[in-house]
N, C-alpha and C positions, 0 to 999 in steps of 0.2 A: 577532600582529596583533590590535588591539583589535576585539572583536565589536560590531556595531551592534545597537541595540535594535530590537525589532519595530515600535515606533511612530516610528522615525526617518524613514521614508519617507512623503512626502505623496502620492505617486502610485505606483501599481503597474501596469505594462503587461504584460498577459498575453493570449495568444490566446483568442478566444472559442470555446466548445465547439460552438455550433450554427451551421450554415451559413444558417439562416433568420433569424438575428439581424439586424434592420434597423438597429440601433445609432442609432435616432432620438434617444434621450435623450442619448447621447454627442455626436451631431452638434449637438444644440441647445446643449450646453455650449460648443461651438466656433462659435457663430453669428457672433461678432465676426470670426473668421477668414474666414468665408464673405464677409462684407461687405468685408473687406480684399482678398480675391481678386477680388471683383467690381470694386472700385475700381481695383485693379492692372490688370486686363484692359481696363477702359474707358480708363484713362490711357495705357497702353502701346500700345493700338490706334491712337491718333491723336497720339502723341508725335512731335514734329518734322514735323508736317504743317501746311500753310498753312490749309486749310479746316476741319480738325478734325472736330467732330461733324456738320458740314454734309454729310459723306459719307453720313450716314444718310438724307438726302433726295435727294442727287444720284444715288446708285447705283440705288435703286428707281425713280426718275423716268425715268432714261435707259433702264433695262431695260424698263419699262412701255411707253415710246414705241416701242422696237424691236419688242416683242411686238405692239403695235397695227399697226405697219407690215407686219410679216411675216405674222402669223396673221390679223389683222383685215382688212387691205386686199389683200394679195397672195393669201393662201390662202382668204380669205372664210370664216373659221371663225365660226359664229354664237355669240352670247353670251346667248341667251335674252332678248332685248329690252333688256338692260342695255348702257349705253354701253361700248364696248370698253376705253376708258381706265380706267374704274372697275373693270371686271371683271378686267383684267390687273394693276391695282395691288393689289387685294385678294389675288389669287393670288400675286403676287410677294412681298408682305410676309408672308403666312401661310406660304408654303413656305420663305422665307428664315429665319424663326424656327425652324421645325422642323429645317431642314438645319443651321443653326448649332449647335443643341442636339446633334444627332446627331453631327456631325463633331467638335465640341469634346469631347464625352464619350467618343468612340470612341478617342481617343489619350491617355486619362487616364494610363495606366501609362507609356507610352513618352515622353510629353512631360514627365512630372514625376518621372522616375526619380532625378534628382539630389537633389531635395528630399525624396523619400520615403526615401532612404538616409541622411539626416542628422538628421531630426527627426521625432518622432511626433505625429500627429494622426489622427483618423478619416479614412481615405482617401476615404470617400464625400463628404467636404467638397468635394473638388476638382471632381468632376462636377456636384454640386449648384450650386456657384458658377458653373460654366459655363452652366448653364441660366438662372440669375438674370441673368448678363451678357447672354445672348441676349434675355431678357425685357426688360431695360432698353433695349437697342437697338430692340426691337420697339415698345416704348412710345413712344420718341422718333419713330420712323418713322410711327407712327399719326397724328402731327400732319399729315403730308402728306396722308394719306387723309381726315382730317376736313375739311381745307381744300378738298380736291378735291370731296368730297361737297357741301359748302356752296356751292361755286361752281356746280356743275351744278344744284343745287336752286334757287338764287336768280337765276341769270343765264342759264339756258338753259331749254328746254322739256322737258328730260329728267325723267322721272318717277322720283323716288327713293322707294322703299317701305321704310319702317322697320317691321318686324314685331316681334312679341313675342320673336322669336328673338334679338334683341339682348341680352336678359337672360341668354341662355345663353352669351354670349361668354366670361365668366370660366371657365365649366365647360369649354368647348371648348379654351381656352388651357391650362388645367390638365391636361386629358387629353392634348393634343398634347405638352406638356412632359414629362409622365410617360412617355408612349410613347417619345419620343426618348431620355429618360434611360435607360429600361430597355434599349432596343436598343443605345444607346451603350456602356453598361457591359458588356453581353454581348460586343460586338465588342472592347472594350478588354481584356477577359479573354483573348480569343483572340489579339489582336495581341502580347501579351507573349511568346508562343511562336512565332507565325506572323507575321512582320513584313510579309509580302506583302500582308496585309489592309490595312495602312496606306496602301499605294499604291492599292489598289482602292477605298478609301472615297470619295474625291472623284469618281471615275468612276461608282461605284455610285449615289451620291446623284443625280447628273445623269441617269443612266439611269432611276432610279426615278421621277423627275419626270414623264417621258413616260407612265408607266403609272398615274399617280395623279390624273388629271383636273385638272392644274394649269393647262394651257394651253387647255383646252376644258371645257365643262360636262358633267355626267354624262349629260344627255339626248342628247348627240352620240355616245355609245358605241354601236356596232352591236349589234343584238340577240344575235348569236352570241357576243359577248364580255361580255354583261351579267352573266353569272354570276361572271366573274372580278372585275369591278368591285364586285359586291355584297359579296364577301368581302375586298376590299382595304380595310383600315382607313384608309389615307391618302386614298382617294377620299371616304369619309365625312367625314374631317377637313376636306378642302378645301371640300366642299359645305356643311359646317357653318359655316365662316368666311363663305362667300358668303351663306348664309341670315342670319347675324347682321348683317353689314354692309350688304347690299344687298336682303335680303328675297327672294332668288331661289335656288332649289335644288330638289333632288329627294330629300330625305331626311326621315325621321320621327324622333320622339323615341326609338323603339326602336333606331334605327340608332346614335344617340348613346349609348344604354345599352350596346349591344353594343361600341361603341368603348371606352367607359369600362372595362368588364369586361376586355376584351382588354388594354388598357394596364396594368391592375393585374397581370394574370397575367404579362405580359412583364416588368414591373418586378420582381416577386418572383423570377422565373427569373434575371433579371439580377443581383439581389442575391446569390443563391446562387452563381452563377459568380464574381461579384466577390469575395465573401468567401473562396471557395476559392483564387482566384488570389492574393489579397492575402497569404495565409500563406507562399507560396513565391516571391513575385514577385522579391525581391532575389537569390534563388538562380538564377533563370533568365535575368536580363539581364546 
């Protein structure tokens, strides 16, 4: 059999030696694939639907109205002087962005095992594209929030306070996306062996919502539970979004710094588990 020359191959695929390798340079080479996955997810989500992308407005609007009726009118949950509709709309959109990132990345290996076994590309491309897809949906839904804020500002007596915290919005979005990505790839590494976690994810995210000050402000948490809220990064995240959009909240710059450091640590741990699972994934499914 004719021997191949050393320079015959244009690409060589070999396992990396370090579990700490973020593969960011390799991921950047496949940035076109990330855009392709984002486009695929966006088109597939609303394929053969009548209303299409309008669901980005319909779902948060109806959800917000239900929260206003149940928590604002029936249970009389205070919203720190902010109109309940704006309070729950910000909470709904912000939590939805985080939840979609977390749930989408948490099933990376199980949902893509078919394509992973057929073609090579950096596996980290898939969860990153999921985060960008969620970010795209979040950006579209923000139109509803902007229109709502403008309506209450110009046509009602509601006092809308835009503070300097609005400049921190990109940072808060980046931190929440990084935190969700880190947690998601950690869970996806475990679901490759323990499929029970796949069933638990949806329930777990809903349960987590009630412990993360999504449906109530931080100021409403009883004193005996304040210590738990202080160390819950998701509470800080939700308060950060409300500070950015509505100018109301109970957090400081140091809280955001703590959240940012924690998200980076979680992301690095997730990368370690992800790289370890990636090496033997096809042998365990």
